[in-house]
C-alpha positions as CSV (number, residue, x, y, z in Angstrom):
1,M,159.9,118.9,100.7
2,E,161.3,117.3,97.6
3,K,161.2,113.5,97.1
4,K,163.4,111.6,94.6
5,C,162.3,108.3,93.0
6,P,164.3,105.4,94.5
7,R,164.2,103.7,91.0
8,C,165.3,106.4,88.6
9,N,166.1,109.5,90.7
10,E,163.5,111.7,89.1
11,T,161.7,114.3,91.2
12,M,158.4,112.8,92.3
13,I,154.9,114.5,92.2
14,L,153.7,114.9,95.8
15,E,150.3,115.0,97.6
16,C,148.5,112.7,95.1
17,S,145.4,110.8,96.3
18,L,144.4,107.3,95.6
19,K,140.9,106.5,94.2
20,I,139.5,103.0,94.1
21,Y,136.4,102.3,92.2
22,E,134.3,99.2,92.9
23,G,131.2,98.0,91.3
24,T,129.7,97.2,87.9
25,G,128.2,99.4,85.2
26,A,127.7,103.0,86.3
27,L,127.4,102.2,90.0
28,F,130.7,102.9,91.8
29,T,131.8,103.3,95.3
30,H,134.4,106.1,95.6
31,K,136.9,105.6,98.4
32,Q,139.5,108.4,98.6
33,D,140.5,109.0,102.2
34,Y,143.1,106.8,103.9
35,Y,144.6,107.5,107.3
36,V,147.2,106.2,109.6
37,Y,146.9,106.4,113.4
38,K,148.5,105.0,116.5
39,E,146.5,102.9,118.9
40,G,145.4,104.9,121.9
41,I,145.7,108.4,120.5
42,G,142.1,108.5,119.3
43,W,140.4,109.4,116.1
44,G,141.3,113.1,116.3
45,D,145.0,112.5,115.6
46,E,144.7,110.6,112.3
47,L,147.3,111.5,109.6
48,P,146.1,111.4,106.0
49,I,148.1,109.1,103.7
50,Y,149.3,110.8,100.5
51,F,151.1,109.3,97.5
52,A,154.2,110.4,95.6
53,V,154.2,109.4,91.9
54,C,157.2,109.4,89.6
55,P,156.4,111.0,86.3
56,K,159.2,109.1,84.5
57,C,158.8,105.4,85.6
58,G,155.4,105.4,87.4
59,Y,156.7,104.3,90.8
60,L,154.1,105.0,93.5
61,E,155.0,105.5,97.2
62,P,152.7,106.2,100.1
63,Y,153.8,108.7,102.8
64,V,152.4,110.9,105.6
65,K,153.2,114.5,106.4
66,N,154.4,115.3,109.9
67,P,154.9,111.7,111.1
68,E,156.2,113.0,114.4
69,K,152.6,113.6,115.4
70,L,152.2,109.9,115.9
71,K,154.7,110.0,118.9
């Protein structure tokens, strides 16, 4: 799958993760895993959220692989 940047039409880098660091000094909480799910399907059918990053302009876009699994 290839994804083009909607701003500058450059080929985006896929399957990137998002890390959020919270805290002060050397103490950080590392949160890396984000998921999307549909009410009623249960926890076993979560889809991980990935990010596409444009190496030219820096545009960032979230996406899921195989969204048809949410049906």
